[in-house]
C-alpha positions, 0 to 999 in steps of 0.5 A, a space after each residue: 183405515 184406507 180400507 174403510 175409505 175405499 168401501 165407503 166411496 161410490 164405485 162405478 158399476 163396472 168395478 162390480 162386474 165380475 170380469 171373469 164371467 163375461 165373453 167377449 166380444 159383446 155389447 152390454 147395456 149398463 145403465 141409464 141416468 135421467 137428468 133434472 129435465 128428464 133427459 135419459 143418457 144410456 151407457 153401454 159396455 162394448 167390450 172387444 176383447 176378453 178381460 184379463 186375457 188380452 188388451 189392444 195396443 194403445 196405437 190400434 185402440 187410439 185409431 179404433 177410437 177416433 174412427 168409431 167417433 164417426 162411424 157410430 155417430 152415423 149409425 146410432 141416433 143420439 150418440 154422445 161419446 165413445 171413450 176407451 176403457 183404461 184396461 184397453 178391452 173395449 169402450 164405454 158408449 154413451 147415448 141419449 135415450 135407450 137403444 137395444 143391445 142388438 141394435 148397438 151390436 149391429 152398429 158396432 159390427 158394421 163400424 169394425 167391418 169398415 175399419 178392418 176391410 175398407 178404412 184407409 189413413 184418409 178415414 181416420 179422423 183427427 190425426 194431426 197435432 192440432 186435432 189430437 192430443 197424442 197424434 203420434 200414437 195411432 196405428 191403422 194397421 194394428 186397428 185393422 188386424 184387431 177388428 179382424 180378430 174381433 169380428 172373427 169371434 162374432 159380436 154378442 148382444 149379451 155378455 154372458 150368452 153368445 147371441 152373435 149379431 
């Protein structure tokens, strides 16, 4: 009976993705949703590491998340949110309107380059008890090392064919 209940429930698109076929790091357009007033929200998969082969440690991922919240907001018009996947392999990016995967990949690449090469602790926002729900779980060192590794592989604008931006 529990198996039937699973099949009857709506499933997120990412649960339908064959994670064994994608080639990270990449940006993948997932879908758009149109609201009752015609507003369009787009969802993107920003996959930083290969699924089921690696996962970014929480401290580094948390620091990347906080820093991307500012850097992508500066680079992508209509930025709404960038939230980490529970599997710690990347992020969902939500935006108003649609953007090409190439433009999103370029913005992501620039942001990761900043984290890897230039970021100091002062560049990581919301790292105290008042502004973060788990402020002790940050690591700029880990974030920098992972960003360097991700960038060494190149950010692709396609999840299946390497089209590095």
